N, CA, C and O atoms as CSV, one atom per row, in Angstrom:
chain,resi,resn,atom,element,x,y,z
A,1,MET,N,N,69.351,112.247,75.080
A,1,MET,CA,C,68.694,111.192,75.823
A,1,MET,C,C,69.712,110.561,76.778
A,1,MET,O,O,70.828,110.237,76.370
A,2,SER,N,N,69.335,110.390,78.032
A,2,SER,CA,C,70.277,109.868,79.013
A,2,SER,C,C,70.322,108.345,78.980
A,2,SER,O,O,69.348,107.681,78.624
A,3,GLN,N,N,71.468,107.818,79.357
A,3,GLN,CA,C,71.681,106.367,79.420
A,3,GLN,C,C,71.049,105.817,80.696
A,3,GLN,O,O,71.066,106.497,81.723
A,4,PRO,N,N,70.492,104.609,80.660
A,4,PRO,CA,C,69.978,104.011,81.892
A,4,PRO,C,C,71.118,103.743,82.857
A,4,PRO,O,O,72.237,103.438,82.444
A,5,HIS,N,N,70.828,103.858,84.130
A,5,HIS,CA,C,71.847,103.610,85.143
A,5,HIS,C,C,72.252,102.141,85.098
A,5,HIS,O,O,71.382,101.278,84.982
A,6,PRO,N,N,73.567,101.823,85.186
A,6,PRO,CA,C,74.012,100.427,85.076
A,6,PRO,C,C,73.390,99.492,86.101
A,6,PRO,O,O,73.215,98.306,85.822
A,7,LEU,N,N,73.054,100.001,87.282
A,7,LEU,CA,C,72.470,99.143,88.313
A,7,LEU,C,C,71.067,98.671,87.933
A,7,LEU,O,O,70.626,97.614,88.384
A,8,THR,N,N,70.369,99.441,87.112
A,8,THR,CA,C,69.003,99.055,86.718
A,8,THR,C,C,69.009,98.001,85.618
A,8,THR,O,O,67.978,97.383,85.352
A,9,LEU,N,N,70.143,97.790,84.981
A,9,LEU,CA,C,70.238,96.832,83.874
A,9,LEU,C,C,70.637,95.429,84.327
A,9,LEU,O,O,70.668,94.506,83.513
A,10,LEU,N,N,70.935,95.259,85.589
A,10,LEU,CA,C,71.428,93.973,86.088
A,10,LEU,C,C,70.304,92.963,86.273
A,10,LEU,O,O,69.216,93.300,86.741
A,11,GLN,N,N,70.584,91.734,85.901
A,11,GLN,CA,C,69.655,90.625,86.108
A,11,GLN,C,C,69.774,90.159,87.568
A,11,GLN,O,O,70.805,90.384,88.201
A,12,PRO,N,N,68.733,89.514,88.103
A,12,PRO,CA,C,68.792,89.034,89.499
A,12,PRO,C,C,70.000,88.145,89.788
A,12,PRO,O,O,70.597,88.244,90.861
A,13,GLU,N,N,70.369,87.274,88.837
A,13,GLU,CA,C,71.525,86.398,89.072
A,13,GLU,C,C,72.826,87.202,89.101
A,13,GLU,O,O,73.765,86.832,89.806
A,14,ASP,N,N,72.890,88.301,88.339
A,14,ASP,CA,C,74.067,89.174,88.378
A,14,ASP,C,C,74.144,89.905,89.718
A,14,ASP,O,O,75.216,90.013,90.312
A,15,LEU,N,N,73.017,90.399,90.182
A,15,LEU,CA,C,72.984,91.058,91.496
A,15,LEU,C,C,73.478,90.113,92.581
A,15,LEU,O,O,74.278,90.497,93.435
A,16,SER,N,N,73.002,88.890,92.541
A,16,SER,CA,C,73.400,87.893,93.523
A,16,SER,C,C,74.900,87.645,93.467
A,16,SER,O,O,75.554,87.574,94.508
A,17,ARG,N,N,75.449,87.513,92.277
A,17,ARG,CA,C,76.884,87.250,92.125
A,17,ARG,C,C,77.717,88.446,92.571
A,17,ARG,O,O,78.760,88.271,93.201
A,18,ILE,N,N,77.274,89.649,92.255
A,18,ILE,CA,C,78.008,90.844,92.680
A,18,ILE,C,C,78.035,90.931,94.201
A,18,ILE,O,O,79.077,91.225,94.786
A,19,ILE,N,N,76.903,90.679,94.842
A,19,ILE,CA,C,76.839,90.706,96.304
A,19,ILE,C,C,77.762,89.650,96.894
A,19,ILE,O,O,78.472,89.905,97.866
A,20,GLU,N,N,77.746,88.469,96.301
A,20,GLU,CA,C,78.637,87.395,96.765
A,20,GLU,C,C,80.101,87.805,96.623
A,20,GLU,O,O,80.891,87.617,97.548
A,21,MET,N,N,80.463,88.363,95.474
A,21,MET,CA,C,81.837,88.786,95.247
A,21,MET,C,C,82.243,89.909,96.206
A,21,MET,O,O,83.376,89.947,96.686
A,22,ALA,N,N,81.317,90.811,96.477
A,22,ALA,CA,C,81.612,91.923,97.381
A,22,ALA,C,C,81.869,91.428,98.804
A,22,ALA,O,O,82.692,92.006,99.515
A,23,TRP,N,N,81.181,90.368,99.230
A,23,TRP,CA,C,81.374,89.805,100.566
A,23,TRP,C,C,82.670,89.009,100.667
A,23,TRP,O,O,83.241,88.898,101.752
A,24,GLU,N,N,83.141,88.455,99.557
A,24,GLU,CA,C,84.360,87.633,99.584
A,24,GLU,C,C,85.574,88.501,99.904
A,24,GLU,O,O,85.776,89.551,99.292
A,25,ASP,N,N,86.366,88.063,100.852
A,25,ASP,CA,C,87.529,88.841,101.281
A,25,ASP,C,C,88.556,89.032,100.179
A,25,ASP,O,O,89.129,90.114,100.056
A,26,ARG,N,N,88.797,88.022,99.389
A,26,ARG,CA,C,89.874,88.076,98.417
A,26,ARG,C,C,89.452,88.532,97.027
A,26,ARG,O,O,90.290,88.592,96.127
A,27,THR,N,N,88.199,88.849,96.827
A,27,THR,CA,C,87.757,89.328,95.518
A,27,THR,C,C,87.844,90.850,95.512
A,27,THR,O,O,87.086,91.513,96.220
A,28,PRO,N,N,88.757,91.409,94.723
A,28,PRO,CA,C,88.928,92.865,94.718
A,28,PRO,C,C,87.791,93.554,93.958
A,28,PRO,O,O,87.133,92.960,93.104
A,29,PHE,N,N,87.588,94.814,94.297
A,29,PHE,CA,C,86.583,95.606,93.587
A,29,PHE,C,C,86.893,95.664,92.093
A,29,PHE,O,O,85.982,95.757,91.270
A,30,GLU,N,N,88.160,95.610,91.749
A,30,GLU,CA,C,88.551,95.653,90.336
A,30,GLU,C,C,88.032,94.434,89.571
A,30,GLU,O,O,87.730,94.541,88.382
A,31,ALA,N,N,87.923,93.288,90.226
A,31,ALA,CA,C,87.382,92.091,89.578
A,31,ALA,C,C,85.891,92.270,89.292
A,31,ALA,O,O,85.397,91.841,88.249
A,32,ILE,N,N,85.184,92.902,90.216
A,32,ILE,CA,C,83.763,93.178,89.999
A,32,ILE,C,C,83.609,94.169,88.855
A,32,ILE,O,O,82.718,94.029,88.017
A,33,GLU,N,N,84.476,95.165,88.825
A,33,GLU,CA,C,84.417,96.153,87.745
A,33,GLU,C,C,84.719,95.517,86.397
A,33,GLU,O,O,84.067,95.836,85.403
A,34,ALA,N,N,85.693,94.627,86.350
A,34,ALA,CA,C,86.050,93.968,85.089
A,34,ALA,C,C,84.912,93.088,84.581
A,34,ALA,O,O,84.675,93.020,83.375
A,35,GLN,N,N,84.220,92.426,85.471
A,35,GLN,CA,C,83.169,91.492,85.066
A,35,GLN,C,C,81.820,92.166,84.844
A,35,GLN,O,O,81.073,91.775,83.946
A,36,PHE,N,N,81.497,93.187,85.661
A,36,PHE,CA,C,80.159,93.773,85.613
A,36,PHE,C,C,80.143,95.272,85.294
A,36,PHE,O,O,79.071,95.876,85.258
A,37,ALA,N,N,81.307,95.879,85.062
A,37,ALA,CA,C,81.425,97.307,84.730
A,37,ALA,C,C,80.857,98.206,85.832
A,37,ALA,O,O,80.272,99.250,85.543
A,38,LEU,N,N,81.032,97.798,87.098
A,38,LEU,CA,C,80.619,98.615,88.243
A,38,LEU,C,C,81.861,98.980,89.043
A,38,LEU,O,O,82.606,98.100,89.474
A,39,ASN,N,N,82.085,100.278,89.242
A,39,ASN,CA,C,83.240,100.676,90.039
A,39,ASN,C,C,82.930,100.526,91.530
A,39,ASN,O,O,81.817,100.151,91.898
A,40,GLU,N,N,83.897,100.816,92.374
A,40,GLU,CA,C,83.731,100.608,93.811
A,40,GLU,C,C,82.552,101.405,94.361
A,40,GLU,O,O,81.782,100.885,95.168
A,41,ALA,N,N,82.403,102.646,93.943
A,41,ALA,CA,C,81.294,103.478,94.430
A,41,ALA,C,C,79.944,102.884,94.029
A,41,ALA,O,O,78.991,102.920,94.807
A,42,GLN,N,N,79.868,102.342,92.825
A,42,GLN,CA,C,78.615,101.723,92.371
A,42,GLN,C,C,78.321,100.436,93.136
A,42,GLN,O,O,77.163,100.135,93.424
A,43,VAL,N,N,79.365,99.677,93.466
A,43,VAL,CA,C,79.181,98.459,94.258
A,43,VAL,C,C,78.665,98.832,95.647
A,43,VAL,O,O,77.763,98.179,96.171
A,44,LYS,N,N,79.228,99.869,96.238
A,44,LYS,CA,C,78.764,100.316,97.553
A,44,LYS,C,C,77.304,100.751,97.480
A,44,LYS,O,O,76.519,100.440,98.376
A,45,LYS,N,N,76.939,101.462,96.430
A,45,LYS,CA,C,75.551,101.895,96.253
A,45,LYS,C,C,74.625,100.688,96.110
A,45,LYS,O,O,73.552,100.643,96.711
A,46,LEU,N,N,75.052,99.713,95.307
A,46,LEU,CA,C,74.261,98.497,95.123
A,46,LEU,C,C,74.078,97.772,96.452
A,46,LEU,O,O,72.974,97.340,96.784
A,47,MET,N,N,75.157,97.641,97.205
A,47,MET,CA,C,75.088,96.949,98.490
A,47,MET,C,C,74.151,97.685,99.450
A,47,MET,O,O,73.392,97.052,100.186
A,48,ARG,N,N,74.203,99.001,99.444
A,48,ARG,CA,C,73.317,99.783,100.309
A,48,ARG,C,C,71.854,99.548,99.934
A,48,ARG,O,O,70.988,99.469,100.806
A,49,GLN,N,N,71.581,99.436,98.618
A,49,GLN,CA,C,70.215,99.225,98.139
A,49,GLN,C,C,69.718,97.802,98.400
A,49,GLN,O,O,68.548,97.604,98.728
A,50,GLN,N,N,70.588,96.827,98.260
A,50,GLN,CA,C,70.171,95.426,98.285
A,50,GLN,C,C,70.203,94.781,99.668
A,50,GLN,O,O,69.469,93.825,99.917
A,51,LEU,N,N,71.038,95.287,100.567
A,51,LEU,CA,C,71.167,94.695,101.899
A,51,LEU,C,C,70.325,95.466,102.908
A,51,LEU,O,O,69.980,96.628,102.697
A,52,THR,N,N,70.006,94.800,103.993
A,52,THR,CA,C,69.366,95.515,105.092
A,52,THR,C,C,70.387,96.498,105.663
A,52,THR,O,O,71.588,96.357,105.437
A,53,SER,N,N,69.908,97.473,106.390
A,53,SER,CA,C,70.789,98.484,106.965
A,53,SER,C,C,71.876,97.853,107.840
A,53,SER,O,O,73.043,98.235,107.756
A,54,SER,N,N,71.490,96.890,108.677
A,54,SER,CA,C,72.473,96.263,109.573
A,54,SER,C,C,73.485,95.423,108.789
A,54,SER,O,O,74.670,95.404,109.124
A,55,SER,N,N,73.019,94.729,107.746
A,55,SER,CA,C,73.939,93.930,106.927
A,55,SER,C,C,74.897,94.834,106.157
A,55,SER,O,O,76.077,94.515,106.014
A,56,PHE,N,N,74.390,95.958,105.662
A,56,PHE,CA,C,75.259,96.895,104.955
A,56,PHE,C,C,76.332,97.432,105.892
A,56,PHE,O,O,77.496,97.531,105.503
A,57,LYS,N,N,75.962,97.778,107.114
A,57,LYS,CA,C,76.941,98.288,108.086
A,57,LYS,C,C,77.993,97.230,108.408
A,57,LYS,O,O,79.177,97.546,108.524
A,58,LEU,N,N,77.564,95.980,108.551
A,58,LEU,CA,C,78.519,94.888,108.793
A,58,LEU,C,C,79.472,94.728,107.612
A,58,LEU,O,O,80.675,94.547,107.796
A,59,TRP,N,N,78.927,94.796,106.403
A,59,TRP,CA,C,79.752,94.653,105.209
A,59,TRP,C,C,80.761,95.790,105.112
A,59,TRP,O,O,81.938,95.553,104.843
A,60,ARG,N,N,80.307,97.027,105.330
A,60,ARG,CA,C,81.219,98.173,105.247
A,60,ARG,C,C,82.326,98.056,106.292
A,60,ARG,O,O,83.486,98.355,106.009
A,61,LYS,N,N,81.970,97.628,107.486
A,61,LYS,CA,C,82.974,97.456,108.531
A,61,LYS,C,C,83.982,96.389,108.110
A,61,LYS,O,O,85.181,96.521,108.351
A,62,ARG,N,N,83.481,95.341,107.484
A,62,ARG,CA,C,84.342,94.229,107.062
A,62,ARG,C,C,85.312,94.635,105.958
A,62,ARG,O,O,86.489,94.278,106.019
A,63,VAL,N,N,84.850,95.371,104.952
A,63,VAL,CA,C,85.708,95.684,103.810
A,63,VAL,C,C,86.544,96.946,104.013
A,63,VAL,O,O,87.533,97.144,103.307
A,64,SER,N,N,86.168,97.795,104.956
A,64,SER,CA,C,86.936,99.018,105.188
A,64,SER,C,C,88.342,98.666,105.648
A,64,SER,O,O,88.527,97.980,106.653
A,65,GLY,N,N,89.304,99.134,104.918
A,65,GLY,CA,C,90.692,98.887,105.267
A,65,GLY,C,C,91.211,97.511,104.918
A,65,GLY,O,O,92.366,97.199,105.211
A,66,ARG,N,N,90.391,96.678,104.300
A,66,ARG,CA,C,90.821,95.328,103.935
A,66,ARG,C,C,91.714,95.411,102.697
A,66,ARG,O,O,91.249,95.781,101.619
A,67,VAL,N,N,92.952,95.078,102.845
A,67,VAL,CA,C,93.936,95.187,101.771
A,67,VAL,C,C,93.548,94.347,100.552
A,67,VAL,O,O,93.791,94.757,99.417
A,68,THR,N,N,92.955,93.194,100.775
A,68,THR,CA,C,92.676,92.280,99.669
A,68,THR,C,C,91.533,92.750,98.774
A,68,THR,O,O,91.315,92.155,97.719
A,69,LYS,N,N,90.796,93.790,99.152
A,69,LYS,CA,C,89.695,94.276,98.327
A,69,LYS,C,C,90.166,95.250,97.251
A,69,LYS,O,O,89.363,95.694,96.430
A,70,HIS,N,N,91.456,95.589,97.243
A,70,HIS,CA,C,92.009,96.518,96.257
A,70,HIS,C,C,93.297,95.940,95.677
A,70,HIS,O,O,94.236,95.642,96.416
A,71,LEU,N,N,93.340,95.784,94.373
A,71,LEU,CA,C,94.526,95.204,93.735
A,71,LEU,C,C,95.789,96.001,94.026
A,71,LEU,O,O,96.843,95.408,94.258
A,72,HIS,N,N,95.711,97.318,94.021
A,72,HIS,CA,C,96.912,98.132,94.207
A,72,HIS,C,C,97.453,98.069,95.637
A,72,HIS,O,O,98.585,98.491,95.876
A,73,LYS,N,N,96.679,97.558,96.586
A,73,LYS,CA,C,97.141,97.432,97.966
A,73,LYS,C,C,97.644,96.031,98.294
A,73,LYS,O,O,98.242,95.815,99.349
A,74,ARG,N,N,97.408,95.090,97.406
A,74,ARG,CA,C,97.812,93.700,97.661
A,74,ARG,C,C,99.307,93.509,97.536
A,74,ARG,O,O,100.004,94.272,96.868
A,75,GLU,N,N,99.775,92.470,98.197
A,75,GLU,CA,C,101.168,92.074,98.020
A,75,GLU,C,C,101.308,91.547,96.590
A,75,GLU,O,O,100.386,90.904,96.088
A,76,PRO,N,N,102.434,91.802,95.925
A,76,PRO,CA,C,102.602,91.372,94.533
A,76,PRO,C,C,102.431,89.871,94.305
A,76,PRO,O,O,102.023,89.463,93.218
A,77,GLY,N,N,102.731,89.048,95.296
A,77,GLY,CA,C,102.636,87.603,95.138
A,77,GLY,C,C,101.226,87.046,95.260
A,77,GLY,O,O,101.013,85.866,94.983
A,78,MET,N,N,100.257,87.860,95.667
A,78,MET,CA,C,98.884,87.381,95.842
A,78,MET,C,C,98.162,87.469,94.498
A,78,MET,O,O,97.703,88.536,94.092
A,79,LEU,N,N,98.072,86.336,93.823
A,79,LEU,CA,C,97.494,86.311,92.487
A,79,LEU,C,C,96.096,85.722,92.446
A,79,LEU,O,O,95.337,86.010,91.521
A,80,ARG,N,N,95.743,84.910,93.420
A,80,ARG,CA,C,94.429,84.275,93.375
A,80,ARG,C,C,93.406,85.115,94.137
A,80,ARG,O,O,93.757,85.910,95.009
A,81,ALA,N,N,92.134,84.921,93.789
A,81,ALA,CA,C,91.074,85.703,94.406
A,81,ALA,C,C,90.299,84.903,95.441
A,81,ALA,O,O,89.286,85.375,95.957
A,82,TYR,N,N,90.760,83.709,95.746
A,82,TYR,CA,C,90.041,82.894,96.717
A,82,TYR,C,C,91.015,81.976,97.437
A,82,TYR,O,O,92.144,81.765,96.993
A,83,CYS,N,N,90.564,81.448,98.534
A,83,CYS,CA,C,91.351,80.516,99.333
A,83,CYS,C,C,91.528,79.218,98.544
A,83,CYS,O,O,90.591,78.803,97.861
A,84,PRO,N,N,92.687,78.561,98.610
A,84,PRO,CA,C,92.912,77.331,97.833
A,84,PRO,C,C,91.887,76.230,98.103
A,84,PRO,O,O,91.646,75.391,97.235
A,85,THR,N,N,91.285,76.218,99.283
A,85,THR,CA,C,90.315,75.166,99.602
A,85,THR,C,C,88.870,75.598,99.364
A,85,THR,O,O,87.951,74.808,99.582
A,86,GLN,N,N,88.655,76.827,98.926
A,86,GLN,CA,C,87.297,77.358,98.814
A,86,GLN,C,C,86.415,76.582,97.846
A,86,GLN,O,O,85.245,76.349,98.150
A,87,TYR,N,N,86.922,76.182,96.719
A,87,TYR,CA,C,86.101,75.537,95.694
A,87,TYR,C,C,86.360,74.060,95.547
A,87,TYR,O,O,86.009,73.472,94.524
A,88,LYS,N,N,86.972,73.436,96.554
A,88,LYS,CA,C,87.209,71.998,96.497
A,88,LYS,C,C,85.954,71.267,96.952
A,88,LYS,O,O,85.299,71.689,97.906
A,89,PRO,N,N,85.617,70.184,96.282
A,89,PRO,CA,C,84.449,69.405,96.718
A,89,PRO,C,C,84.682,68.838,98.116
A,89,PRO,O,O,85.783,68.412,98.464
A,90,ARG,N,N,83.631,68.848,98.884
A,90,ARG,CA,C,83.733,68.326,100.255
A,90,ARG,C,C,82.951,67.027,100.340
A,90,ARG,O,O,81.882,66.886,99.745
A,91,SER,N,N,83.498,66.087,101.084
A,91,SER,CA,C,82.791,64.823,101.266
A,91,SER,C,C,81.748,64.974,102.353
A,91,SER,O,O,81.918,65.756,103.289
A,92,SER,N,N,80.676,64.228,102.224
A,92,SER,CA,C,79.559,64.341,103.189
A,92,SER,C,C,79.819,63.556,104.448
A,92,SER,O,O,78.984,63.547,105.353
């Protein structure tokens, strides 16, 4: 008996978070794999399925060659996955 494909087991909130993480410049594919057990190829497949064709092309153009999307390509001193001001509360 075959195992269900991992992409079919994801809840809507997980799909949303994976897409968000994939768009973030500093979140490596390895972080998505650690949290959701999806490798880079599976993330690309998910993005192709979930985004419009034009949005997928924009995303692929954005992440292609981006050093921060792969842990092994990052500078050793880059330990955080987000900009220091990204999660700070903003005043209205």
